[in-house]
N, C-alpha and C positions, 0 to 999 in steps of 0.2 A: 399981670398978677405973678407974684413970685411962685417958684416951683413948689415949695412945701405948702403954701396956701392953696394952690390949685389942687395938689394931691389930697390935701385935707378935705376940700370941698367935694372932690370926686369920691372919696371914701364915705363921706356923709351921704351922698346921693345913693351909693351902693347900699348902705344901711337902711335908708328910707325906702328903697325899692324892695329890700328884703322884708321890711315891716309891712309894706303894701301887699306883697305876695302872701305873707302870713295872714293878713286881714281878709284877703279874698278867699283863702283856704278856709278860714273860720266861717265865712258867710256861706260857702258851699256846704260845709258840714251842717250848719243850721238849716239851710234850705232842705237838705236831704232828710234831716230829722222831721221837719214839718211835713214833707212829702210822705214819709213813712207813717207818721201819726194820722195823716189824712186818709190813708188806706182804710183805717178803721172808721174814721168819721164820715168820709165820702162826700165832703163839701165840693160841689160842682165848680164853684168859682176858683177854689184852690187848685182843683184838678186842671183847670184851664190855664191859670196864670203861672203857677209854680214851675212847670217845665221850661217855659220861655225864660223866666227869671234865672233859673239854674243854668241854662245854656249861655245867656249873656254874661253871667258872672264867670262861668267856665272859660268863655272866649277871652274875657278880660284877664283872667289868670294866665292863660297861655301867652297873651301879649306881654304881660308884666314879666313872666318868667323868661321869655326871649330877650326882652330889653335888659333885664337884670344880668343875664349871662353875657350878653354883648358888652354891656357897660363895665361889668366886673373885669372882663378880659381887657378892655381898653384901659382900665385903671391899672391893672397889673403891668401891661405893656408900658404905660407912662412911667410907672415906678421903676421898672427895669431900665428903660431908656435914659431916665434922668438920675439914676443911682440915688433914689430917695433915701435908702437906708443910710448911706454915707452922709447925705445932707442932714438927716436927723441927728446922726452922731456928732457932726460938726456943730450943729446948732446947740446941742446939749453941752458941748465943750465951751462954746462961746458964752453960754449963759451961766457958767460957773463963776 
């Protein structure tokens, strides 16, 4: 795979991981709102199930955040090592 294509794919994955992280954050926010609402309602099943769900989603968010950080660093290192900026500039010149 050519260097610019590989870098483009790596950037795409970073963005997808960021989206996934944002989605998990939104799920945690929604779960928290349900938990707060249930304080007034007092539904026993919600009291039993929601904390476990919250914890699992939180654990997933931690995993995603760690993976995102590592992969973003790997992408930056790849860019620096392969001088991607210069390759993009040359590609732009070649396409004129």
